[in-house]
LOROGU-29452 format. One record per atom (N, C-alpha, C): x, y, z. Coordinates in steps of 0.001 Angstrom, whole numbers, padded with zeros to 6 digits, always signed. Layout:
N
XYZ/...
This chain:
269
-008045-010696-021057/-008912-009956-020138/-008957-008486-020520/-010140-007896-020480/-010297-006475-020753/-009880-005669-019528/-008800-004905-019670/-008280-004130-018551/-008735-002673-018604/-009775-002386-019361/-010200-001000-019507/-010867-000447-018246/-011631-001269-017547/-012313-000786-016358/-012312-001847-015273/-011776-001492-014128/-011808-002378-012968/-012855-001820-012007/-013955-002546-011877/-015052-002096-011021/-014685-002288-009552/-015204-001415-008702/-014975-001534-007265/-015497-002870-006764/-014658-003580-005998/-015029-004908-005505/-015480-004889-004049/-015035-003900-003264/-015330-003923-001826/-016025-002646-001344/-016520-001828-002267/-017315-000663-001860/-018587-001150-001186/-018942-000518-000090/-020091-000955+000689/-019749-002045+001679/-018485-002435+001691/-018024-003489+002600/-016822-002995+003410/-015749-002640+002736/-014577-002096+003419/-014713-000596+003654/-015503+000040+002831/-015753+001478+002954/-017123+001756+002374/-017660+002938+002628/-019011+003257+002198/-019148+003189+000677/-020254+002619+000220/-020498+002509-001209/-021254+003683-001791/-021574+004663-000952/-022334+005831-001422/-021438+007060-001329/-021393+007865-002389/-020413+008937-002519/-020417+009896-001343/-021544+010456-000987/-021569+011468+000072/-021168+010885+001420/-021583+009660+001674/-021198+009013+002929/-019714+008697+002951/-019185+008297+001805/-017759+008011+001723/-016949+009285+001929/-017387+010383+001343/-016693+011657+001540/-016710+012066+003011/-017817+011865+003673/-017905+012183+005102/-016975+011275+005900/-016956+009999+005549/-016090+009037+006220/-014627+009455+006088/-014223+009819+004890/-012844+010215+004651/-012501+011516+005373/-013432+012460+005399/-013168+013735+006081/-012910+013516+007561/-013553+012505+008130/-013375+012219+009551/-012096+011430+009823/-011586+010745+008798/-010386+009926+008971/-009105+010695+008688/-009209+011836+007998/-008037+012605+007597/-007862+013811+008516/-006900+013761+009423/-006689+014896+010325/-006118+016095+009575/-006401+017294+010067/-005854+018505+009467/-004367+018606+009806/-003555+018839+008790/-002115+018956+008986/-001629+020261+008376/-000929+021067+009162/-000405+022322+008648/+000826+022099+007793/+001651+021162+008195/+002875+020889+007451/+002880+019449+006977/+003318+019263+005742/+003396+017928+005166/+004843+017656+004760/+005257+016415+004867/+006631+016049+004527/+006662+015411+003146/+007820+015488+002521/+008016+014849+001219/+008630+013472+001461/+007930+012456+001062/+008386+011084+001283/+008677+010407-000046/+009540+009417+000000/+009812+008585-001173/+008841+007420-001254/+008450+006920-000072/+007526+005780-000030/+006776+005811+001292/+005651+005145+001327/+004864+005033+002556/+004345+003607+002689/+004036+003224+003910/+003333+001963+004189/+002012+002330+004849/+000917+001825+004292/-000415+002113+004823/-001229+000822+004912/-002130+000720+005890/-002938-000496+006045/-004108-000526+005066/-004812-001667+005063/-005872-001840+004062/-007097-002580+004583/-007337-002539+005866/-008547-003185+006394/-009750-002269+006154/-010910-002680+006642/-012064-001806+006575/-011755-000483+007238/-012298+000598+006700/-011955+001920+007193/-012267+002081+008683/-013295+001401+009183/-013637+001549+010603/-012524+001005+011496/-011709+000112+010954/-010626-000477+011745/-009283+000215+011502/-008901+000364+010244/-007553+000876+009946/-007552+002233+009268/-008728+002790+009004/-008785+004048+008274/-008098+005204+008967/-008109+005230+010294/-007463+006331+011002/-005950+006284+010845/-005400+005073+010732/-003954+004939+010524/-003591+005375+009108/-004347+004880+008133/-004102+005299+006749/-004289+006804+006604/-005335+007335+007226/-005601+008756+007136/-004481+009599+007712/-003892+009151+008805/-002772+009868+009415/-001613+009985+008436/-001343+008897+007705/-000234+008920+006747/-000562+009821+005562/-001719+009625+004961/-002067+010405+003775/-002158+011903+004081/-002553+012247+005286/-002642+013658+005656/-001284+014268+005969/-000271+013422+006141/+001034+013897+006603/+002058+014069+005494/+001764+013589+004293/+002758+013627+003218/+002271+014470+002047/+003234+015027+001324/+002923+015714+000080/+002540+014657-000965/+001400+014833-001576/+000915+013862-002542/+001134+014394-003955/+001942+013711-004752/+002148+014128-006137/+000951+013721-007000/+001109+013762-008288/+000025+013379-009183/+000239+011998-009788/+001272+011287-009297/+001552+009939-009787/+001920+009043-008612/+001373+007837-008615/+001639+006876-007549/+001947+005503-008141/+002835+004783-007476/+003021+003359-007741/+002513+002641-006505/+001459+001863-006660/+000833+001210-005506/+001118-000286-005566/+001795-000785-004537/+002154-002197-004425/+001261-002833-003369/+000650-003948-003714/-000235-004608-002754/+000060-006101-002700/-000313-006765-001608/-000170-008216-001525/-001303-008919-002267/-001115-010192-002477/-002112-011009-003166/-002796-011900-002133/-004017-011552-001743/-004749-012321-000741/-005493-013510-001333/-005765-013486-002627/-006611-014521-003236/-005830-015675-003844/-004545-015442-004149/-003750-016478-004814/-003942-016505-006313/-004798-015664-006848/-005064-015643-008286/-003996-014844-009026/-003920-015051-010328/-003061-014238-011170/-001598-014604-011118/-000778-013701-011643/+000660-013938-011739/+001385-013471-010486/+002668-013815-010386/+003456-013455-009209/+003602-011941-009058/+003736-011243-010169/+003800-009789-010177/+002756-009319-011180/+001548-009182-010711/+000396-008970-011574/+000144-007477-011764/+000267-007027-013000/+000165-005609-013326/-001117-005329-014104/-001923-004403-013584/-003091-003920-014319/-002608-002697-015087/-002381-002831-016380/-001524-001893-017108/-002238-000822-017914/-003567-000767-017853/-004268+000255-018631/-005663+000482-018063/-006335+001475-018591/-007722+001706-018227/-007908+002484-016944/-009046+002249-016291/-009430+002993-015096/-009956+002051-014021/-009836+002508-012780/-010434+001816-011642/-011546+002713-011101/-012691+002141-010835/-013804+002946-010348/-014017+002748-008855/-014426+003822-008206/-014868+003800-006813/-016107+004707-006754/-016782+004776-005627/-017919+005706-005532/-017550+007169-005768/-016260+007496-005700/-015823+008871-005924/-015471+009147-007379/-015592+008143-008245/-015282+008341-009653/-014256+007338-010146/-013578+007700-011232/-012596+006806-011843/-011176+007321-011631/-010267+006396-011396/-008846+006707-011256/-008104+006106-012440/-007236+006895-013056/-006594+006517-014313/-005287+005767-014080/-005143+004611-014723/-003882+003876-014693/-002860+004608-015559/-001620+004702-015079/-000554+005376-015812/+000078+004383-016789/-000388+004427-018020/+000027+003445-019025/+001519+003525-019300/+002058+004722-019398/+003465+004877-019729/+004356+004299-018637/+004052+004587-017368/+004878+004025-016294/+004728+002516-016212/+003552+001991-016522/+003367+000538-016565/+004253-000081-017637/+004338+000578-018781/+005207+000070-019852/+006661+000097-019419/+007048+001170-018736/+008418+001242-018242/+008706+000152-017217/+007719-000144-016374/+007899-001208-015390/+008107-002546-016086/+007315-002820-017107/+007473-004086-017821/+008821-004172-018521/+009337-003035-018990/+010654-003033-019630/+011768-003233-018609/+011648-002574-017468/+012709-002624-016462/+012600-003818-015526/+011414-004383-015445/+011183-005540-014572/+010285-006525-015328/+010892-007341-016204/+010116-008223-017083/+009267-009261-016352/+009504-009463-015073/+008666-010413-014331/+007250-009872-014104/+007073-008574-014260/+005721-008031-014149/+004921-008437-015386/+003752-008997-015154/+002936-009572-016221/+001572-008887-016243/+001166-008478-017425/-000162-007883-017579/-001187-009001-017604/-001675-009334-016430/-002669-010385-016275/-003973-009749-015796/-003964-009253-014580/-005119-008574-014024/-005978-009430-013128/-005837-010752-013243/-006691-011649-012463/-006525-011429-010959/-005293-011185-010534/-005039-011006-009101/-005760-009788-008541/-006082-008828-009392/-006677-007580-008928/-008202-007623-008823/-008834-008594-009450/-010288-008551-009590/-011016-008506-008251/-010579-009294-007284/-011240-009333-005973/-010325-008864-004849/-009191-008287-005215/-008205-007864-004212/-008582-006504-003623/-008700-006455-002303/-009126-005227-001636/-007984-004292-001276/-006764-004824-001135/-005692-004072-000484/-005196-002881-001293/-005369-002919-002597/-005035-001752-003407/-006247-000835-003566/-007390-001431-003793/-008608-000639-004013/-008881+000350-002888/-008688-000074-001646/-009063+000797-000522/-008163+002024-000399/-007032+002048-001110/-006176+003244-001096/-006737+004347-001991/-007454+003965-003029/-007858+004940-004037/-008801+006025-003521/-009823+005721-002712/-010676+006811-002232/-009918+007883-001449/-008912+007492-000676/-008099+008493+000026/-007442+009435-000984/-006858+008852-002025/-006180+009667-003027/-007177+010517-003811/-008322+009941-004149/-009337+010700-004887/-009884+011866-004063/-010017+011666-002784/-010538+012720-001906/-009545+013875-001796/-008244+013529-001811/-007208+014535-001588/-006642+015135-002864/-006759+014428-003983/-006180+014886-005246/-007259+014966-006320/-007315+016110-006970/-008312+016274-008027/-008006+015382-009223/-006719+015198-009488/-006307+014400-010641/-005020+013657-010309/-004964+012390-010674/-003738+011612-010502/-003802+010364-011379/-002642+009740-011558/-002567+008451-012238/-001750+007510-011371/-001886+006211-011612/-001204+005257-010736/-000851+003971-011466/+000114+003265-010895/+000540+001952-011368/+000084+000924-010337/-000772-000025-010711/-001244-001044-009759/-000498-002383-009937/+000266-002772-008918/+001024-004022-008992/+000720-004883-007771/+000266-006100-008016/-000067-007055-006959/+001035-008110-006890/+001597-008310-005692/+002792-009146-005528/+002479-010420-004753/+002875-011560-005336/+002724-012853-004673/+004075-013529-004444/+005037-013245-005274/+006347-013912-005243/+007161-013462-004032/+007637-014426-003227/+008348-014078-001997/+009861-014236-002093/+010395-014570-003266/+011842-014688-003427/+012484-013300-003258/+013395-013166-002304/+013944-011848-001998/+014684-011247-003187/+015387-012068-003951/+016140-011528-005083/+015220-010876-006105/+014010-011422-006261/+013046-010823-007185/+012537-009489-006639/+012303-009443-005319/+011867-008196-004702/+012948-007121-004818/+014195-007568-004710/+015313-006639-004856/+015356-006080-006275/+015187-006959-007258/+015153-006511-008657/+014006-005525-008878/+012854-005819-008293/+011700-004937-008434/+011978-003572-007809/+012526-003574-006605/+012820-002316-005931/+013766-001438-006727/+014817-002039-007268/+015771-001271-008074/+015095-000748-009346/+014248-001563-009941/+013539-001137-011151/+012606+000035-010854/+011910-000038-009728/+011011+001052-009357/+011777+002352-009155/+012922+002270-008500/+013730+003467-008278/+014196+004061-009603/+014565+003211-010531/+015007+003684-011850/+013878+004394-012575/+012680+003819-012486/+011518+004407-013146/+011184+005764-012538/+011186+005833-011207/+010866+007082-010524/+011894+008155-010850/+013172+007765-010869/+014252+008718-011130/+014154+009329-012520/+013694+008541-013472/+013651+009005-014863/+012273+009521-015278/+011331+009589-014331/+009957+009939-014684/+009796+011403-015070/+010673+012265-014571/+010544+013680-014854/+009407+014333-014088/+008913+013671-013072/+007832+014180-012221/+007915+013451-010887/+007286+013982-009879/+007289+013334-008574/+006398+012094-008605/+006882+011031-008007/+006133+009777-007914/+006269+009259-006487/+005169+008910-005870/+005192+008338-004520/+004876+006855-004596/+005704+006044-003933/+005485+004602-003864/+004670+004293-002613/+003579+003571-002796/+002692+003200-001697/+002721+001681-001535/+003071+001220-000348/+003024-000215-000035/+001849-000468+000894/+000957-001350+000482/-000248-001643+001254/-000021-002879+002115/-000191-002720+003428/+000037-003857+004324/-000666-003673+005667/-001260-004746+006158/-001630-004834+007559/-000507-005552+008287/-000588-005615+009600/+000477-006227+010378/+000015-007604+010884/+000285-007927+012137/-000057-009243+012678/-001565-009479+012644/-001953-010699+012289/-003356-011081+012165/-003766-012086+013241/-004854-011779+013938/-005588-012718+014779/-004745-013361+015882/-003999-012502+016551/-003310-012900+017769/-003726-011926+018866/-003348-012224+020099/-003714-011330+021199/-003061-009966+021006/-003612-008962+021643/-003045-007614+021564/-001586-007626+021991/-001283-008313+023047/+000084-008355+023560/+001029-008998+022547/+000602-010115+021969/+001434-010809+020987/+001599-009976+019724/+000505-009372+019261/+000564-008570+018038/+001505-007384+018205/+001386-006690+019329/+002237-005523+019553/+003713-005917+019620/+003985-007050+020245/+005370-007515+020371/+005951-007854+019004/+005209-008626+018219/+005706-009019+016902/+005794-007819+015959/+004772-006981+015985/+004759-005838+015078/+005884-004865+015385/+006232-004738+016650/+007338-003865+017025/+008635-004322+016352/+008831-005632+016249/+010036-006165+015598/+010080-005754+014132/+008942-005898+013444/+008885-005539+012028/+009014-004033+011831/+008349-003260+012684/+008407-001801+012572/+009827-001290+012786/+010549-001902+013712/+011929-001485+013961/+012783-001621+012704/+012592-002701+011963/+013352-002894+010730/+012967-001861+009670/+011687-001486+009637/+011275-000461+008680/+011802+000908+009081/+011846+001193+010375/+012407+002465+010835/+013894+002554+010501/+014566+001411+010510/+015989+001363+010185/+016243+001338+008683/+015184+001319+007891/+015297+001203+006431/+016095-000040+006053/+015727-001147+006650/+016442-002406+006439/+015502-003406+005764/+015393-003387+004444/+014448-004277+003764/+014731-005754+003988/+016005-006146+003936/+016326-007553+004181/+016047-007904+005637/+016266-006946+006525/+015961-007173+007928/+014470-007389+008142/+013637-006609+007466/+012189-006808+007567/+011806-008177+007028/+012313-008501+005865/+012012-009787+005226/+012384-010946+006148/+013591-010908+006694/+014058-011989+007566/+013295-012014+008886/+013012-010849+009440/+012299-010774+010715/+010903-011374+010599/+010222-011074+009520/+008883-011631+009300/+008935-013151+009255/+009919-013699+008546/+010030-015155+008430/+010486-015794+009742/+011462-015211+010368/+012039-015812+011571/+011089-015765+012764/+010198-014787+012800/+009299-014633+013945/+007852-014968+013621/+007652-015552+012445/+006304-015976+012036/+005298-014827+012188/+005648-013684+011613/+004786-012497+011688/+003851-012499+010486/+002574-012463+010744/+001584-012551+009660/+001287-011177+009060/+002353-010486+008697/+002268-009180+008030/+002025-009435+006554/+000790-009243+006111/+000415-009712+004777/+001099-008940+003655/+001508-007694+003915/+002122-006898+002863/+003612-006690+003031/+004292-007656+003647/+005731-007466+003826/+006480-007499+002499/+005927-008183+001505/+006581-008207+000192/+006524-006826-000461/+005350-006192-000564/+005320-004808-001061/+006175-003854-000233/+006142-003995+001094/+006922-003096+001945/+008420-003271+001712/+008852-004510+001525/+010266-004780+001257/+010703-004125-000039/+009928-004336-001114/+010277-003740-002410/+010248-002219-002347/+009271-001675-001637/+009163-000221-001524/+010366+000362-000800/+010829-000313+000238/+011992+000183+000976/+013260+000136+000134/+013405-000925-000641/+014576-001027-001523/+014592+000148-002497/+013431+000435-003080/+013332+001563-004001/+013609+002881-003289/+013027+003050-002108/+013195+004296-001362/+014665+004544-001013/+015375+003489-000649/+016799+003630-000340/+017573+004065-001578/+017267+003448-002714/+017926+003854-003955/+017656+005326-004273/+016490+005801-003877/+016088+007172-004174/+016560+008177-003125/+017310+007684-002133/+017927+008589-001175/+017329+008616+000207/+016268+007864+000453/+015688+007826+001795/+016657+007137+002750/+016748+007665+003969/+017709+007121+004928/+017067+006569+006190/+015784+006843+006391/+015137+006351+007602/+013640+006228+007394/+013039+005422+008241/+011592+005297+008244/+011046+005888+009533/+009814+006374+009472/+009206+006966+010673/+007794+006435+010854/+007538+005869+012013/+006201+005404+012347/+005334+006597+012715/+004217+006754+012024/+003302+007852+012321/+002184+007418+013252/+001733+006173+013090/+000643+005711+013946/+000578+004190+013919/+000269+003628+015074/+000040+002182+015185/-001260+001975+015944/-002043+001020+015502/-003298+000692+016175/-003624-000766+015897/-004631-001269+016585/-005129-002616+016300/-006643-002570+016221/-007206-003639+015688/-008669-003734+015620/-009285-003731+017014/-008504-004151+018008/-008997-004141+019381/-009317-002748+019887/-008663-001735+019302/-008959-000363+019694/-010381+000027+019322/-010952-000692+018350/-012325-000432+017921/-013303-001402+018574/-012963-002696+018541/-013888-003724+019027/-013823-003911+020539/-012698-003503+021148/-012416-003732+022570/-012252-005222+022895/-012091-006020+021863/-011764-007433+022044/-010278-007570+021769/-009489-007746+022825/-008044-007789+022682/-007499-009221+022624/-008385-010187+022560/-007941-011582+022530/-007498-011997+021134/-008029-011341+020102/-007664-011668+018712/-007786-010390+017897/-006639-009808+017552/-006645-008504+016880/-005843-008579+015579/-005998-007527+014775/-005141-007300+013608/-004441-005971+013836/-003141-005933+013559/-002374-004723+013765/-002287-003875+012499/-002161-002551+012681/-002079-001620+011569/-000978-000595+011865/-000078-000418+010921/+001007+000552+011087/+001075+001465+009876/+001311+002748+010126/+001505+003718+009059/+002885+004321+009159/+003680+004181+008104/+005051+004669+008113/+005352+005476+006860/+006338+006371+006990/+006840+007111+005844/+008349+006906+005748/+008856+006928+004535/+010308+006779+004283/+010790+008005+003511/
């Protein structure tokens, strides 16, 4: 597969497909912040901007953004490898092209051999793509590592987290780890808030195994718990000691239909 250019798959669907409209959309989703915190990792949602964009915007506006990112996303399509790495080239959005960090991708493959340069998992996957316009709007220049995760074996996630921390530590530059995840899917507002609170508590405690177990034990349909687990493991290795919830919302806040909602949480570590 040619990994030189990954065309936008959900522009005009999850977010505006026209540059000026997208810029206006992002300006309205990103609150003005006088002070920004330095984080090791963040968790941000990935639904259509009209539903989860305000939560993602709250997080992106609240943290110092370096010029390098490692973005971990779930695999919604089932395509590709268990740890699918798009290791070169550029990703396009209506705001332009974002450059893949080839050197960090090579380091990831060396430190975590389960990562495979396939790319198939990324072709129609929205959960990573929707993060890029936020970064493009806020950063004039940056590079990123795109990794799509399907494998749910905790020991593999642990290996990945440790590998990510090693890569970040030796990078010689600031790197922010981004985990893309929505929370509970298609349950009542009351049920979603109850279940999501359990998962959020584990993230606030910086307990990756606790999050992993809580999701399984309580049947929480948090689609990005695998990226969030790996990100927390890495963040702990890098010295993070706690997680902080910045904003929680559901699709019901937009649709006013609280009988079946999707939850969205934004956290920093």
